[in-house]
Backbone bond lengths (Angstrom), bond angles and torsions (degrees), N, CA, C in turn:
res aa  C-N    CA-C-N  psi(-1)  N-CA   C-N-CA  omega(-1)  CA-C   N-CA-C  phi
1 X - - - 1.448 - - 1.528 111.31 -
2 X 1.298 118.49 -44.29 1.461 122.19 -179.87 1.531 108.44 -98.33
3 X 1.326 115.09 82.15 1.462 120.39 -173.76 1.520 113.20 -59.12
4 X 1.327 117.68 -40.85 1.463 120.03 -178.63 1.526 111.50 -68.83
5 X 1.306 117.22 -41.79 1.456 120.91 177.15 1.522 110.19 -62.42
6 X 1.313 116.33 -44.62 1.468 119.95 178.11 1.528 111.24 -61.85
7 X 1.331 117.55 -38.67 1.461 121.41 179.10 1.525 111.04 -65.53
8 X 1.331 116.79 -42.79 1.462 119.97 179.19 1.532 110.92 -66.53
9 X 1.318 116.43 -38.03 1.462 119.71 176.70 1.524 109.89 -63.26
10 X 1.319 117.86 -41.40 1.466 122.16 179.35 1.523 110.61 -64.19
11 X 1.342 116.79 -41.16 1.469 120.39 179.25 1.529 111.29 -59.46
12 X 1.327 115.66 -35.79 1.468 120.75 -179.71 1.533 112.12 -93.92
13 X 1.334 115.94 4.83 1.472 121.06 -177.14 1.537 110.96 52.58
14 X 1.324 115.17 46.01 1.456 122.23 -177.61 1.524 109.58 -107.56
15 X 1.302 116.68 128.19 1.465 121.88 177.73 1.531 110.37 -87.09
16 X 1.309 115.61 166.44 1.466 120.32 174.73 1.521 109.44 -60.11
17 X 1.315 116.45 -39.99 1.464 120.67 179.36 1.528 110.72 -60.77
18 X 1.329 116.87 -45.03 1.464 119.87 179.67 1.524 111.00 -64.73
19 X 1.329 117.10 -42.09 1.460 120.13 178.39 1.522 110.43 -62.28
20 X 1.308 116.96 -40.02 1.469 119.39 179.21 1.528 110.67 -65.28
21 X 1.316 116.99 -39.01 1.463 120.46 178.26 1.530 111.26 -66.14
22 X 1.324 117.11 -42.21 1.463 121.21 -178.77 1.522 112.51 -67.00
23 X 1.324 116.74 -32.92 1.464 120.80 -175.66 1.525 113.42 -96.81
24 X 1.318 117.19 -16.49 1.461 120.28 -177.43 1.519 113.33 81.76
25 X 1.323 116.68 11.72 1.468 120.90 176.48 1.526 107.39 -89.68
26 X 1.326 116.74 128.93 1.465 120.43 -178.77 1.523 110.77 -52.68
27 X 1.320 116.13 141.74 1.463 122.54 -176.54 1.526 111.78 -57.43
28 X 1.328 117.55 -47.01 1.471 120.66 -179.45 1.521 110.46 -62.05
29 X 1.314 116.45 -41.29 1.466 120.51 177.82 1.519 110.46 -63.42
30 X 1.325 116.63 -43.53 1.466 121.00 -179.54 1.533 110.30 -61.39
31 X 1.333 117.09 -43.59 1.470 120.10 178.54 1.524 110.87 -60.44
32 X 1.326 116.62 -44.29 1.466 120.60 -179.84 1.527 111.39 -64.26
33 X 1.305 116.60 -39.25 1.465 120.64 -179.12 1.524 110.78 -71.65
34 X 1.329 116.98 -40.38 1.461 120.92 -179.98 1.529 111.08 -65.43
35 X 1.324 117.11 -30.92 1.470 120.46 -179.59 1.528 112.10 -86.28
36 X 1.336 116.71 -9.28 1.460 120.23 179.84 1.512 113.81 89.18
37 X 1.340 117.20 4.60 1.466 120.77 178.53 1.522 110.47 -64.82
38 X 1.327 116.41 -42.41 1.461 122.50 174.58 1.516 108.05 -126.78
39 X 1.327 116.57 163.58 1.464 121.27 -176.75 1.528 110.98 -95.42
40 X 1.330 114.49 148.64 1.454 120.12 172.52 1.523 109.28 -72.21
41 X 1.318 116.53 142.16 1.459 121.62 170.38 1.524 107.05 -82.84
42 X 1.303 116.31 157.16 1.473 120.91 -178.17 1.528 111.15 -57.10
43 X 1.334 118.06 -44.68 1.465 120.05 -178.28 1.532 111.27 -65.32
44 X 1.320 117.97 -32.13 1.466 120.93 176.77 1.532 110.29 -68.60
45 X 1.320 115.53 -39.70 1.463 119.51 178.38 1.530 110.55 -62.01
46 X 1.315 116.65 -38.97 1.466 120.44 179.45 1.525 110.38 -68.30
47 X 1.332 117.85 -40.35 1.467 120.65 176.84 1.524 110.59 -59.49
48 X 1.313 116.61 -41.87 1.466 121.11 179.59 1.521 110.23 -69.25
49 X 1.327 117.34 -43.28 1.455 121.30 179.37 1.530 110.61 -57.96
50 X 1.330 117.59 -36.32 1.467 121.51 179.67 1.524 112.40 -62.63
51 X 1.312 117.41 -22.67 1.466 121.35 177.10 1.527 111.38 -79.90
52 X 1.325 116.89 -13.31 1.469 122.94 -179.22 1.533 108.16 -130.69
53 X 1.337 116.94 70.67 1.467 120.79 -171.13 1.532 115.01 -61.69
54 X 1.310 118.36 -20.60 1.464 120.57 -179.30 1.520 112.85 -89.60
55 X 1.329 117.21 4.01 1.466 121.80 -177.06 1.530 110.00 -117.98
56 X 1.314 115.80 146.31 1.467 120.21 177.19 1.534 110.30 -87.11
57 X 1.320 114.78 160.55 1.470 119.87 175.23 1.526 110.37 -60.05
58 X 1.326 116.20 -43.85 1.468 120.17 -179.35 1.523 111.11 -58.33
59 X 1.330 115.95 -42.80 1.462 120.25 -179.74 1.528 110.84 -65.97
60 X 1.330 117.07 -50.35 1.465 120.26 -175.27 1.522 112.44 -63.29
61 X 1.323 117.44 -36.87 1.459 120.12 -173.04 1.528 113.11 -107.98
62 X 1.323 116.06 20.48 1.454 120.47 175.15 1.531 108.83 -66.89
63 X 1.316 115.59 135.57 1.462 120.73 177.69 1.519 108.40 -123.89
64 X 1.315 115.26 152.44 1.457 119.73 176.22 1.512 108.42 -84.64
65 X 1.311 116.04 137.21 1.473 119.92 -179.78 1.498 110.96 -88.39
């Protein structure tokens, strides 16, 4: 669902599990949010953005309509 976030994770060879560990977001929650089953909270988005300092929130969490 979040193509840009997935692309940045791939560039850094970062798995969902690693991102969840780095941000403190539970792995199951992260999987659900990445698939669009549940929504990211603003503070979670900021935690994730901090792992990709060269990317904006808008870019990382852009979705196709």
